[in-house]
Every structure is written in C-alpha cells, then in structure tokens.
VOGU-3710 file (C-alpha; in Angstrom, 3 decimals, decimal comma):
1> xxxxxxxxxx> -98,901/-5,529/116,458  -102,516/-4,300/115,982  -104,292/-4,153/113,013  -103,569/-0,255/112,251  -100,182/-0,840/112,744  -100,198/-3,406/110,302  -101,767/-1,555/107,611  -99,234/1,416/107,991  -96,383/-1,096/107,698  -97,921/-2,700/104,658
11> xxxxxxxxxx> -98,371/0,881/103,060  -94,852/1,903/104,142  -93,195/-1,175/102,488  -95,398/-0,323/99,419  -93,755/3,396/99,224  -90,225/2,016/99,633  -90,895/-0,738/96,837  -92,102/1,957/94,497  -89,141/4,054/95,215  -86,684/1,301/94,361
21> xxxxxxxxxx> -88,521/0,572/91,041  -89,664/3,814/89,965  -86,976/4,992/87,165  -84,749/7,791/88,356  -85,576/11,052/87,037  -82,684/11,886/84,562  -81,221/15,563/85,125  -80,269/17,474/82,171  -77,441/19,414/81,041  -76,812/22,108/78,582
31> xxxxxxxxxx> -74,792/21,167/75,416  -73,647/23,726/73,087  -72,600/22,454/69,155  -70,213/24,920/67,391  -67,308/25,382/64,825  -63,999/26,763/65,197  -62,057/28,786/62,573  -63,365/28,660/59,180  -65,277/25,081/60,039  -62,685/23,002/58,359
41> xxxxxxxxxx> -62,046/20,642/61,251  -65,571/19,813/61,998  -68,185/19,495/64,910  -67,122/20,847/68,509  -69,105/20,106/71,568  -69,230/22,011/74,873  -71,094/21,583/78,135  -72,523/23,644/80,943  -74,597/22,878/84,146  -75,637/26,312/84,626
51> xxxxxxxxxx> -75,700/27,854/80,964  -73,147/30,470/81,683  -69,904/28,567/82,245  -69,225/26,359/79,452  -66,542/23,646/79,077  -65,125/21,927/75,787  -65,416/18,324/75,640  -63,046/15,896/73,941  -60,178/18,530/74,760  -61,899/20,805/72,175
61> xxxxxxxxxx> -60,909/18,484/69,408  -63,995/17,772/66,899  -66,476/14,780/66,945  -67,128/14,514/63,520  -64,937/15,710/60,561  -66,652/17,235/57,355  -66,813/15,359/54,299  -69,280/16,957/51,857  -68,930/19,489/49,104  -65,619/20,583/47,524
71> xxxxxxxxxx> -65,209/23,042/50,541  -65,457/20,261/53,226  -66,873/22,643/55,830  -68,844/22,054/58,893  -69,948/25,482/59,828  -73,117/26,444/61,727  -73,742/23,108/63,276  -77,597/22,841/64,651  -78,241/19,726/66,832  -81,740/18,603/68,206
81> xxxxxxxxxx> -82,664/15,465/69,803  -85,881/13,770/68,278  -88,624/11,610/69,444  -86,605/8,799/68,297  -84,169/9,617/70,900  -81,530/10,387/67,794  -79,680/13,634/67,664  -80,120/15,204/64,110  -77,657/17,642/62,926  -77,652/19,910/59,867
91> xxxxxxxxxx> -74,720/22,224/58,866  -73,431/24,562/56,272  -71,223/22,488/53,969  -69,669/25,632/51,741  -69,882/29,085/50,991  -71,325/28,839/47,483  -73,169/25,347/47,678  -76,991/24,627/46,744  -77,402/22,242/49,420  -76,744/21,535/53,205
101> xxxxxxxxxx> -75,261/18,543/55,311  -77,148/16,047/57,549  -76,243/13,308/59,731  -77,587/11,519/62,822  -76,178/9,943/65,965  -77,502/7,961/69,192  -74,598/9,333/71,175  -72,858/12,368/69,404  -69,847/9,906/68,992  -70,856/7,559/66,086
111> xxxxxxxxxx> -72,565/9,358/63,560  -74,407/8,092/60,344  -73,098/8,648/56,982  -73,001/12,246/55,885  -75,718/13,208/53,477  -75,761/16,074/51,145  -79,474/17,403/50,884  -79,898/19,704/47,637  -82,624/22,018/49,133  -82,192/24,643/46,468
121> xxxxxxxxxx> -81,678/22,266/43,336  -84,995/23,785/42,033  -83,173/27,238/41,706  -79,934/26,429/40,097  -78,707/29,962/40,160  -78,955/30,077/44,030  -75,757/31,523/45,355  -75,537/29,812/48,915  -77,396/27,780/51,800  -76,270/29,102/54,874
131> xxxxxxxxxx> -76,818/28,441/58,903  -79,461/25,848/58,362  -81,524/24,610/61,591  -84,016/21,822/62,350  -87,015/22,206/64,263  -89,322/19,071/65,421  -93,128/19,721/64,501  -94,685/17,741/67,241  -98,301/17,892/65,731  -97,303/17,068/62,356
141> xxxxxxxxxx> -94,506/14,480/63,580  -92,344/15,917/60,948  -88,969/17,728/61,142  -88,754/21,405/59,401  -85,298/22,116/58,026  -84,808/26,111/57,317  -82,057/28,264/56,053  -81,041/31,343/54,303  -80,205/31,537/50,547  -79,898/34,187/48,147
151> xxxxxxxxxx> -81,245/33,661/44,637  -80,179/36,305/41,915  -82,780/38,414/40,763  -85,329/37,995/43,608  -86,011/40,656/46,203  -84,676/43,418/44,085  -85,507/46,094/46,632  -82,611/44,972/48,754  -80,332/43,932/46,191  -76,946/45,144/46,905
161> xxxxxxxxxx> -77,535/45,501/50,433  -74,368/43,357/51,756  -71,186/41,925/50,303  -70,995/40,036/46,972  -74,539/40,840/46,144  -75,774/38,450/48,928  -79,442/39,045/49,315  -80,805/36,366/51,491  -84,256/35,341/52,593  -85,288/32,313/54,806
171> xxxxxxxxxx> -86,546/29,296/53,150  -87,649/25,870/54,313  -88,535/22,239/53,647  -89,959/19,284/55,600  -89,049/15,732/56,224  -90,101/12,577/58,290  -87,428/10,257/57,623  -84,674/12,440/55,796  -84,848/10,501/52,772  -87,792/12,374/51,190
181> xxxxxxxxxx> -88,443/16,000/51,445  -91,198/18,306/50,643  -90,708/21,047/47,942  -88,783/24,080/49,246  -90,702/27,285/49,951  -90,318/30,659/51,209  -90,343/30,894/55,001  -89,512/34,678/55,752  -89,541/37,912/53,800  -89,118/40,484/56,516
191> xxxxxxxxxx> -88,328/43,405/53,784  -84,613/43,045/54,584  -81,683/40,814/53,809  -81,813/38,220/56,592  -79,957/35,261/57,789  -79,197/32,943/60,858  -83,041/32,405/61,909  -83,617/30,277/65,136  -86,913/29,059/66,327  -88,331/28,236/69,693
201> xxxxxxxxxx> -91,513/27,440/70,990  -92,815/29,826/74,036  -96,159/28,856/75,310  -98,602/28,611/72,467  -96,424/30,747/70,077  -93,401/30,465/68,187  -90,406/32,824/68,466  -87,706/33,437/65,614  -84,588/35,170/66,285  -82,947/36,458/63,163
211> xxxxxxxxxx> -79,964/38,481/61,673  -80,352/41,722/59,632  -77,739/41,141/57,251  -77,862/44,713/55,899  -74,611/46,336/55,238  -75,410/48,877/52,827  -76,094/51,824/52,921  -75,928/51,468/56,557  -74,840/48,724/58,647  -77,213/46,700/60,511
221> xxxxxxxxxx> -75,694/43,126/61,194  -77,891/42,835/64,391  -80,480/40,567/65,841  -84,426/40,975/65,939  -87,181/39,109/67,249  -90,334/37,946/65,658  -93,455/36,376/67,195  -95,967/34,086/65,268  -98,880/31,611/66,417  -98,250/29,842/63,140
231> xxxxxxxxxx> -94,841/28,207/62,291  -95,487/28,198/58,704  -96,482/31,669/58,475  -94,274/35,026/59,501  -96,179/38,003/58,038  -95,796/39,480/61,277  -94,090/42,568/62,740  -90,222/42,536/63,324  -88,700/44,169/66,710  -86,314/46,722/66,907
241> xxxxxxxxxx> -82,676/45,507/67,220  -81,816/43,802/70,555  -78,297/43,473/70,250  -75,330/45,487/69,064  -73,871/45,475/65,447  -71,754/42,822/63,959  -73,156/39,871/65,468  -74,724/36,698/64,025  -75,663/32,954/64,879  -78,313/33,360/67,454
251> xxxxxxxxxx> -79,607/30,326/69,475  -82,127/30,438/72,305  -82,815/28,661/75,545  -84,292/28,907/78,898  -82,257/29,709/82,110  -84,633/29,600/85,112  -87,404/32,172/84,436  -85,678/34,011/81,765  -84,995/33,324/78,210  -81,222/33,513/76,874
261> xxxxxxxxxx> -79,992/34,218/73,493  -76,306/33,354/72,842  -74,717/34,899/69,667  -71,335/35,182/68,116  -69,494/38,484/68,200  -67,573/37,342/65,230  -65,502/40,641/64,962  -64,280/40,397/68,608  -63,724/36,909/68,283  -65,933/36,250/71,428
271> xxxxxxxxxx> -69,392/34,842/72,183  -72,081/37,273/73,557  -75,488/36,730/75,380  -78,849/38,500/75,968  -81,444/37,723/78,711  -85,051/38,729/78,778  -88,272/37,624/81,047  -90,673/38,828/78,207  -88,918/38,681/74,914  -89,235/42,257/74,793
281> xxxxxxxxxx> -86,793/43,798/77,092  -83,277/42,480/76,800  -80,224/42,855/78,874  -76,875/42,352/77,765  -75,199/39,370/80,143  -72,169/38,800/77,843  -69,976/39,515/80,973  -71,655/36,566/82,892  -70,682/33,719/80,117  -67,516/31,763/79,505
291> xxxxxxxxxx> -67,105/30,039/76,376  -64,072/27,834/75,246  -61,663/30,060/73,193  -62,543/30,048/69,354  -66,326/29,137/69,663  -68,074/30,106/66,448  -71,899/30,157/65,728  -73,599/26,908/67,278  -76,674/25,601/68,789  -77,610/25,218/72,714
301> xxxxxxxxxx> -79,955/22,076/73,501  -80,218/19,981/76,467  -79,359/16,416/76,708  -79,411/14,017/79,992  -76,484/13,617/82,269  -75,807/10,307/80,863  -75,169/11,479/77,343  -72,362/14,042/78,920  -70,861/11,426/80,924  -70,283/9,268/77,919
311> xxxxxxxxxx> -68,833/12,125/76,139  -66,557/12,623/78,708  -65,535/9,024/79,187  -65,898/7,138/76,145  -65,371/3,519/75,682  -61,985/2,649/74,246  -63,490/1,995/70,784  -65,052/5,339/70,890  -61,796/6,940/72,087  -59,893/5,429/69,488
321> xxxxxxxxxx> -62,315/6,764/66,745  -62,199/10,419/68,465  -58,377/10,319/68,496  -58,490/9,589/64,711  -60,518/12,713/64,296  -58,009/15,092/65,787  -56,228/16,821/63,055  -52,595/17,126/62,859  -51,098/20,212/64,584  -49,987/22,970/62,352
331> xxxxxxxxxx> -47,016/23,155/62,121  -46,567/19,216/62,653  -43,214/19,598/64,025  -40,228/22,014/65,368  -36,848/20,638/66,210  -36,258/21,340/69,899  -32,357/21,740/69,726  -31,536/23,967/66,738  -35,091/24,692/65,230  -34,189/23,659/61,688
341> xxxxxxxxxx> -35,934/20,630/60,959  -35,788/19,888/57,140  -35,959/16,858/54,456  -38,077/14,577/56,375  -38,407/10,681/55,764  -40,690/8,579/57,749  -40,063/4,950/58,458  -41,879/2,356/61,018  -39,518/1,163/63,865  -40,570/-2,739/64,169
351> xxxxxxxxxx> -39,242/-3,377/67,686  -40,237/0,097/69,345  -43,652/0,068/67,357  -43,381/3,463/66,468  -42,886/5,939/63,548  -39,629/7,600/63,269  -38,907/10,686/61,258  -35,353/11,410/60,311  -34,694/15,099/59,145  -31,712/17,278/58,238
361> xxxxxxxxxx> -31,140/19,443/61,090  -29,846/22,871/60,485  -28,620/25,301/62,903  -30,982/28,116/62,612  -30,758/29,480/66,130  -26,911/29,848/66,082  -26,502/33,373/65,144  -22,300/33,437/65,258  -22,182/31,436/61,907  -21,211/33,353/58,843
371> xxxxxxxxxx> -22,561/32,430/55,483  -24,127/28,968/55,148  -22,236/27,104/58,014  -25,692/27,183/59,701  -26,773/24,568/57,343  -23,749/22,493/57,938  -22,081/20,652/60,937  -24,930/18,646/62,389  -26,052/15,101/62,682  -29,640/13,770/61,464
381> xxxxxxxxxx> -32,406/14,553/63,888  -34,997/11,734/64,869  -38,482/12,293/66,248  -40,881/9,834/67,140  -44,682/9,128/66,738  -47,343/6,532/67,449  -49,478/7,852/64,742  -47,633/10,043/62,585  -49,779/13,025/63,793  -47,934/13,765/67,171
391> xxxxxxxxxx> -44,152/13,939/67,126  -41,619/14,439/69,942  -37,809/14,845/69,596  -35,925/11,432/70,225  -32,467/12,197/69,544  -30,033/11,963/66,854  -28,411/9,410/64,840  -25,089/7,583/65,970  -23,349/7,856/62,661  -19,427/7,229/62,830
401> xxxxxxxxxx> -18,352/8,708/59,747  -15,603/11,096/58,781  -14,761/13,866/60,912  -16,562/15,602/63,749  -17,282/18,615/61,687  -18,737/16,551/58,611  -22,479/17,537/57,818  -25,204/15,137/57,314  -28,028/16,060/54,792  -31,280/14,580/53,301
411> xxxxxxxxxx> -31,417/11,104/54,727  -33,293/8,318/52,847  -34,244/5,346/55,265  -36,141/1,965/54,241  -36,593/-1,230/55,629  -35,672/-4,471/54,058  -35,760/-8,106/55,475  -35,229/-7,018/59,061  -32,229/-4,539/58,324  -32,832/-0,760/57,923
421> xxxxxxxxxx> -30,782/0,970/55,048  -29,871/4,796/55,211  -28,485/6,600/52,105  -27,167/9,805/53,342  -25,783/12,934/51,603  -22,350/13,593/53,507  -20,399/17,223/53,157  -16,862/16,555/54,239  -16,553/19,812/56,600  -18,540/22,658/57,830
431> xxxxxxxxxx> -18,279/25,446/54,796  -19,697/28,964/54,698  -20,589/28,593/50,890  -21,756/25,864/48,645  -19,031/25,020/46,620  -17,551/21,924/48,404  -18,061/18,220/47,370  -20,624/16,071/48,514  -21,433/12,414/48,305  -23,987/9,637/48,978
441> xxxxxxxxxx> -22,939/6,860/51,389  -24,798/3,697/52,294  -25,386/2,857/56,127  -27,087/-0,128/57,936  -28,808/-0,412/61,022  -30,627/-3,042/63,323  -32,400/-0,430/65,541  -32,543/2,949/63,651  -30,365/4,444/66,140  -26,774/3,127/65,580
451> xxxxxxxxxx> -25,537/3,098/61,899  -22,791/1,119/60,287  -21,091/2,485/57,358  -21,105/0,199/54,174  -19,947/2,084/51,236  -19,607/5,270/49,308  -21,944/5,089/46,001  -20,166/5,779/42,965  -22,350/8,023/41,459  -22,205/10,748/38,628
461> xxxxxxxxxx> -19,623/13,100/40,027  -18,535/14,712/43,488  -21,686/16,642/43,808  -24,579/14,484/44,296  -27,248/14,784/46,903  -30,770/13,762/48,195  -31,084/10,041/47,639  -34,506/8,532/47,024  -34,529/4,505/46,836  -37,702/2,632/45,287
471> xxxxxxxxxx> -38,274/-0,995/44,679  -38,624/-1,916/40,980  -41,115/-4,595/39,738  -38,478/-7,122/38,928  -37,081/-6,977/42,808  -34,215/-4,733/41,986  -33,717/-1,236/43,253  -33,526/2,249/41,619  -31,993/5,347/43,431  -33,132/8,840/42,396
481> xxxxxxxxxx> -30,780/11,775/43,339  -29,815/15,274/42,434  -26,865/15,711/40,407  -25,679/19,259/41,227  -23,029/19,631/38,561  -25,378/19,093/35,911  -27,520/22,110/36,901  -28,995/20,245/39,682  -30,815/17,686/37,798  -32,498/14,422/38,755
491> xxxxxxxxxx> -30,483/11,437/37,798  -30,779/7,576/38,913  -28,522/4,502/39,608  -29,434/0,698/39,996  -28,884/-1,833/42,209  -29,603/-5,537/42,716  -29,129/-5,748/46,431  -29,053/-2,221/47,803  -25,393/-2,696/48,458  -23,824/-2,599/44,778
501> xxxxxxxxxx> -24,914/0,325/42,633  -24,454/1,230/39,074  -25,033/4,842/37,774  -27,325/5,457/34,862  -25,402/8,713/33,519  -28,546/10,321/32,519  -31,511/12,675/33,480  -34,610/11,379/34,526  -36,736/14,644/33,934  -36,000/17,800/31,978
511> xxxxxxxxxx> -36,769/20,328/34,862  -34,220/21,266/37,433  -34,867/20,231/41,242  -33,745/18,570/44,130  -35,138/16,242/47,199  -36,978/13,703/44,772  -39,463/11,361/46,166  -41,164/8,513/44,241  -44,049/6,446/45,584  -46,612/4,152/44,033
521> xxxxxxxxxx> -50,441/5,174/44,342  -53,591/5,123/42,397  -51,995/2,420/39,695  -49,302/5,013/39,026  -45,678/5,652/40,026  -45,460/9,232/40,986  -42,371/11,539/41,716  -42,481/14,848/43,489  -39,223/17,234/42,930  -38,651/20,308/44,968
531> xxxxxxxxxx> -38,338/22,936/42,000  -37,993/25,787/44,487  -41,258/27,125/43,621  -43,366/24,318/44,880  -43,180/20,872/44,057  -43,175/19,631/40,504  -45,127/16,546/39,905  -44,582/13,620/37,539  -46,173/10,390/36,846  -45,011/7,175/35,055
541> xxxxxxxxxx> -46,215/3,550/34,255  -42,759/1,987/34,080  -40,352/4,290/36,232  -38,354/4,811/33,037  -40,570/7,414/31,201  -41,803/10,014/33,189  -44,727/12,725/32,068  -44,985/16,229/33,938  -48,283/16,898/35,737  -49,351/20,443/34,535
551> xxxxxxxxxx> -49,604/21,961/38,149  -47,260/21,776/40,872  -48,465/21,504/44,491  -47,644/23,316/47,572  -46,685/26,398/45,441  -49,377/28,583/46,731  -48,866/29,551/50,539  -51,251/28,468/52,977  -52,826/30,365/56,022  -51,858/28,664/59,085
561> xxxxxxxxxx> -48,963/28,903/61,412  -45,507/28,376/59,698  -47,298/27,364/56,579  -47,685/30,868/54,678  -44,607/30,203/52,268  -43,862/27,392/49,724  -43,341/23,597/50,615  -40,120/22,090/50,169  -38,244/18,832/49,956  -40,810/16,319/51,109
571> xxxxxxxxxx> -41,428/12,431/52,106  -44,985/10,642/51,094  -46,452/7,911/53,054  -48,954/5,845/51,233  -51,552/4,284/53,511  -54,269/2,262/51,140  -56,333/4,836/49,211  -54,751/7,831/50,971  -51,202/9,504/50,940  -49,876/12,086/52,980
581> xxxxxxxxxx> -47,105/14,320/51,970  -44,559/15,673/54,853  -42,768/18,557/53,810  -40,668/21,551/55,395  -41,041/25,230/55,130  -38,799/28,173/56,014  -41,786/30,383/57,777  -39,812/33,558/57,556  -38,842/33,503/53,875  -41,613/35,779/52,600
591> xxxxxxxxxx> -41,329/38,613/50,041  -41,261/41,114/52,758  -38,194/39,545/54,112  -36,169/39,005/50,884  -32,461/39,607/51,333  -32,766/39,122/55,228  -30,613/36,615/56,899  -31,443/35,934/60,301  -33,200/33,310/62,818  -36,642/34,046/61,574
601> xxxxxxxxxx> -35,602/33,498/58,012  -33,147/30,470/58,626  -35,650/28,525/61,181  -37,917/25,775/59,486  -40,863/23,713/60,330  -42,479/20,287/59,343  -45,815/20,247/58,054  -48,051/17,537/56,599  -50,947/17,488/53,993  -53,219/14,913/52,426
611> xxxxxxxxxx> -52,655/14,265/48,652  -55,730/14,472/46,723  -56,141/12,286/43,493  -58,520/14,482/41,119  -59,220/13,624/37,546  -55,746/12,051/36,942  -53,649/14,784/38,631  -52,258/14,936/42,228  -53,659/17,975/44,287  -53,343/19,026/47,870
621> xxxxxxxxxx> -55,373/21,405/50,008  -52,970/22,721/52,494  -55,647/24,721/54,594  -57,658/21,505/55,190  -57,227/19,844/58,489  -55,167/16,720/57,968  -56,650/13,425/59,605  -53,461/11,363/59,511  -53,508/8,210/61,535  -50,670/6,066/60,447
631> xxxx> -50,616/2,083/60,539  -47,937/0,100/59,795  -47,703/-2,007/56,739  -48,167/-5,757/57,012
//
C-alpha cells in the first residue's frame, strides 16, 4: 500500500469511528396534553408523527388524577419541557379558585406531589383562575406562568360582557424553582374580556393567541393574534378574528413551513385547526386533523421518540401505577343475564385470588311477568374482579334449598377462619305481590360457589330481610336486619359463633329503612340505611347507641350513565384510610317515568363511589372519578 492510500485508509477509519461514537440525533414526536369531560379524571396524552393524526396513549386513560381544590379538576393542562429536562405542568384546578395547579415529571408517568399556587391571593375577591400556561424565558432563566382571572370591580368598560359577570384579563408571575414566585402582575388588557392566552417565539418576536370571551351584547368567542417584541409588554394591536365563534383553548406549533393553531370547538365536541405561513392569513384545516374522541382544551409540545416509546411501553411498575389511575366505569356493572343486579356485597376469594360480588338478580328483561314476579324467582348472581374496579359475570350460587321457584334476595357474605358464611333472604315462591313471608337462612361454603344450608334464623317474625353481620369487639357477632312487620324498621340479633342467634326484639334506629350496612372507619362505627330517598347515615362508638348524621348520601342524582337517580341498598368496603360504597340504581325510575312499569324502569345497575370524611360527617361526590383498587386484607 502506497503512502497516499495509507493516509486515506486512516482517514476513513476515523470517519467510521466518529460515526460510531457520535450520539444519535433523537427524532421528535408531537405530544398533546388534554382533558376530557369536565376535567374530573385528570391528564390525558396523545401523540402524532405528522401533527394531523393523533393517537391516544394509555388507551385514553389518565396519567395523573387531580387532587387539588374542593372541585378536584384538571382542566386545560399545559406542559413544557424545561432546560432541566423535566416536564412542568400547570392546570385549572377549579371553576372558582384563586390559584392554579403545578406538578413536574421526568417521564410524564411519575409526577411530583401536586402543588397549589395561590397566584391571586393578593386579590381575595378574584372569581377564578383559568387556563394557566407556562413559558420558559431563556434569557432570564425563569418560567413565566400566565392565566386569566376576573377581579370584580375592575375593567368596568367590559363588565357584564360574559356569563356570570366574568370579565377576564391575563395575569402572570415568574419563578425559577416553583417554590418562590414573583408578585402577580397584569400581562394583557386588550380592551375586551379575554381568556386562554398561549405564547410562542417566532424568530425574534413573541406571538400570542387569545380568545375574545365577549358574549354580550354580541357574541365573539373567537381567536385573535397579537405580536410583541417584548414578552412582558403587550400594548399592541389585536388582529381581526382568525377563527369562527364558540371556540377556545388555542395552542400553536410549527408544521413544516406553516404555523398551526389547534383549538377546542367545545359546542361541536370536536377539535379544530388553522394554518398560516405568515401569522396574518389563516386557512381552516380542521378537516385534515383527527384527535381522540372527547379531546378538550390542551397543549401541543414536542418530545423525543424515546419519551413516547416509554409512554407506549411502560415498565411493569409504571404500568401498575397507570392501572390504578383508571377510574371505575360508570355504570360499574350490569348483569348480562337479566339486567337486574341489586343489593351487592363484596368478599375476597382467597383460593381464586379475586374479588367476588354477590347480588340479587331480578328478572328485569322478562316482560311476561305480572306484578312483582320479576323481583322473584332467581338465584344470587356472582361477578368477579381482580381489583374491585372491572367486573365480569361469573355465574350463580349453587344453593340447594327449598323449591325451584323460591326467591333469593339480599345476600350477606363474610369470611371466617377458612369458611365463608352467607345470610340470605328467602321468599318461599314466586309471587306477584309483596304480601308473602320471607326469612333469613344461614349457609356455609368452602369455595363461594357451592353452599350448604345450616339453619333458618329465629328472628322477630316471618317477614325479616336484608341481613348485615358485623364482628363486635368482644369476639361475638351482631346481625342487623329489616323487620318488615314493624314498619320496615332496623332490628338486630346477636351470636357467639355465627351459628346460634338470639334476637333483640328492638329497633336500632328510629327511621324506617332497609338494606342496613355497618362498617368501621375513621375511629367510629357507621351504619348506612336505604331510606328510599338516598341513604341515611348513622354513627356509634359502641354498636348500641346510634346517632343520625344530618345529611343523607346518594340522595341527589348524579350526572353519569345510569347514575341520574337515587342510590340504593349498598355495601361498603374499607381500605385503610379510604372507603368505597357499592350501590345499585334503577336508571329508568325518573320523575318523568312515574307510574310506568316496563323494562327500562325495572332494570338496575351497580355503581361505586368513594366515601369522604369531612368534619365528622360522611359524604360522597358521585360525579367524581372513583380510583378504586381493592387489595385483600392481611
């Protein structure tokens, strides 16, 4: 090899070596942070390779659930990646709070504790803090956080220009560490009611897209552009509207040579988009985009493909975290045979390592039955679940007792030293009215499927239903039940061993009701009773003397599927500091359907809500997402 050839060979090896050692250039993908519905279930993420077609990540389930404010909302989530490589997010926590939410993450899965930033504490009368966004100011090495707020009495020239006297302007503060914040200042007063600001750097200028929130005297509700050379000064002209009316939540990015603004067409329940090469002339490209169904006001940002791949394929520990963030479905469960699930009770199946839910199974979908025969003549249904959140039909209990047409109602199931005990209401036949006897029997099982008859309990009379069994501190047992012959009152009986029972012959509480459920939580004993107008709540320190809580729960209808009516006959599962109430509803029994008897008014669904302990009372907010993840007691 001559000398020149040797030089070329050495140079070529150096080129190859540099290619091997140079870190690969990471490609970028678009991410979109958004909320769904009213913002109750938390942060959602979608990704796109072209900025047009968007695919939901995590099966469109949340990555972070809201924990701040009384409303517990996570609306308008805005995320940027800072110079520290962390993702920083701010969001609207409430319709009417004086602050915003903040959290950070290195991977968009594991988040820091949520922090409430009281950005408007200097103005106590402030009505709201909406749609915060965050912007990293490179030349100052600080973050600007900006949002819209209404301060009553200010900007009177546009007072009463929108609903509920909202009259917004854009405010801001700055921070370097999200611990200390500058004083809040006014960022933008364009002379109209303004919300939903978003800012981008375009060459050496700053571009802001805002929504004109004016509704009166003439509807605007549209988007405008402002351009400034100074990020902190926006005394500039405002463009004509670039969008149609009734839109909100703009967010902007660059697609090839064009700028694109995505926005929320909230009245049409769809996302829209505009494109421009010069920020002056805009073309509607809404027909070219495809977002996950239900996408609401969010933010577009770019991340490396590595980040997206980790979101698509989280490790087992992260996957379990994400599963825990999936709220329970609404409704929780509907029986697949008769669509008449009611009176649920939940117990852990030790051998199967699953939760079993037993329920009365009414024949709601059999239309040839007269009177109340549809409530009679069935066996107890079983559903199974690994987490208490997602349930599927298992079958029916094998109970060989009485005749084939006997009716099985309102099971109570408990586990004790390797044996399962069921206390079951039996109606000796299938009847078209409510006049016939019923009694409570005791059964035992080793597998929760096959049950052996033990005895018929000697209670107050021949019309006793709805057993609830609870352990007393002295090791004995107490059963609460509904004595129908005494005006449907709650009575009790005691047992030393779950087999032999002695009736008390007296009422526990003064108010009529059925389906009593007793549980221990927050250093008290609690009893919930179905009063047919929501659930009455009682508390006790000794299981003897019960005091009524002033307010019922599940009385006011919810807003989600099959939950727009009162809640009925429940079970309660306590999990440490948390407690979950499983109840049933008759979705068709609305005021509009009064007096109607058909499939729609007969069918029933099972639901779940979290119990909240607040100033000595139990409450439940049935419209909130329920992050139930049951684990067996040790």
